[in-house]
C-alpha positions in Angstrom: -6.7 6.4 -51.4 -3.2 6.9 -50.0 -1.0 8.0 -52.8 2.1 7.9 -50.7 1.6 4.2 -50.1 1.9 3.4 -53.8 4.0 0.3 -54.0 2.4 -1.3 -51.0 -0.1 -4.1 -51.4 -3.2 -4.6 -49.2 -5.3 -7.5 -48.2 -8.8 -6.5 -47.0 -11.2 -8.9 -45.3 -14.5 -8.4 -43.6 -17.2 -5.8 -44.0 -19.3 -3.6 -41.7 -17.9 -2.7 -38.3 -14.9 -5.1 -38.4 -12.6 -4.6 -41.3 -9.0 -5.8 -41.3 -6.4 -4.3 -43.6 -3.0 -5.9 -43.9 -0.4 -3.8 -45.6 2.4 -5.7 -47.3 5.6 -4.3 -48.8 6.1 -5.0 -52.5 9.3 -4.5 -54.5 10.7 -0.9 -54.4 8.1 0.3 -51.9 8.8 3.1 -49.5 9.8 2.0 -45.9 6.9 1.3 -43.6 7.0 2.2 -39.9 4.4 2.7 -37.2 3.9 6.1 -35.6 2.0 7.1 -32.6 -1.2 9.1 -33.3 0.2 12.2 -31.6 3.7 11.9 -33.3 4.3 15.1 -35.3 6.0 13.1 -38.0 4.3 13.2 -41.3 2.6 9.8 -42.1 0.6 8.5 -44.9 -1.9 6.6 -42.6 -2.7 6.3 -39.0 -3.2 2.9 -37.5 -6.0 2.4 -35.0 -5.6 -0.2 -32.4 -7.8 -2.1 -30.0 -7.3 -0.2 -26.8 -8.3 -3.2 -24.7 -5.4 -5.2 -26.2 -3.0 -2.3 -25.8 -3.8 -1.5 -22.2 -4.2 -5.0 -21.0 -2.8 -4.9 -17.4 -4.7 -3.8 -14.3 -2.7 -2.4 -11.4 -2.5 -5.8 -9.7 -1.5 -7.7 -12.8 1.2 -5.1 -13.5 2.6 -5.5 -10.0 2.5 -9.3 -10.4 4.4 -9.1 -13.6 7.1 -7.1 -11.8 7.0 -9.4 -8.8 6.4 -6.5 -6.4 3.5 -5.6 -4.1 0.8 -3.2 -5.4 1.8 -0.4 -3.0 5.4 -0.2 -4.3 4.1 -0.6 -7.9 1.8 2.4 -7.4 4.6 4.5 -6.0 6.9 3.5 -8.9 4.2 4.4 -11.4 3.9 7.8 -9.7 7.7 8.3 -9.7 8.1 7.5 -13.4 5.1 9.5 -14.5 3.3 6.4 -15.8 -0.1 7.7 -14.5 0.1 10.8 -16.6 1.4 9.3 -19.8 -1.4 8.4 -22.3 0.9 5.8 -23.9 1.2 4.0 -20.6 -2.2 4.4 -19.0 -5.8 4.5 -20.3 -9.0 4.8 -18.3 -11.9 2.8 -19.6 -15.2 4.2 -18.4 -18.3 2.0 -18.3 -21.2 4.0 -17.0 -20.1 4.8 -13.4 -17.2 2.4 -13.4 -13.7 3.6 -14.2 -11.0 1.0 -14.9 -7.4 2.2 -15.1 -5.4 -0.1 -17.4 -1.7 -0.1 -18.3 0.3 -0.9 -21.4 3.4 -2.9 -22.2 5.2 0.4 -22.4 4.4 1.0 -18.7 5.5 -2.5 -17.8 8.8 -2.0 -19.7 9.4 1.5 -18.2 8.9 0.1 -14.7 11.0 -3.0 -15.4 13.8 -0.9 -16.6 13.7 1.3 -13.5 13.9 -1.8 -11.3 16.7 -3.3 -13.3 18.6 0.0 -13.0 18.5 -0.4 -9.2 15.6 1.8 -8.2 15.2 1.7 -4.4 11.5 0.8 -4.2 11.3 1.5 -0.4 12.7 5.0 -1.0 10.3 5.5 -3.9 7.4 4.5 -1.7 8.5 6.8 1.0 8.6 9.8 -1.4 5.2 8.8 -2.8 3.7 8.7 0.7 5.3 12.0 1.7 3.9 13.6 -1.5 0.4 12.3 -0.7 0.4 13.7 2.8 1.0 17.3 1.6 
């Protein structure tokens, strides 16, 4: 099925809607690496993931992980472009309900900004000023 994956072994379990495939490296196999679906790099296969496991944090949980209030977390997400990054945020829509969820990538990006000394009060002030215009 994937000729470029020759040298890799697979273990397949399940049938129907849920099928799990485990790819294992055997002797002299090519290197295996994960690529994002929108990565222009040529890849032999694309890995699908459970979006609810990838985007597991709500806004309040994300702020809690960072130990900051939700208003400063929202401003920091805005400042870092987390809201517009499809690798950081995904909107789950269930009929008329829209749930914005965030990934570990968003958490790490925000954590890095805080560790680098981001002034959250200044970030919040810039966010509020931008919302007023």
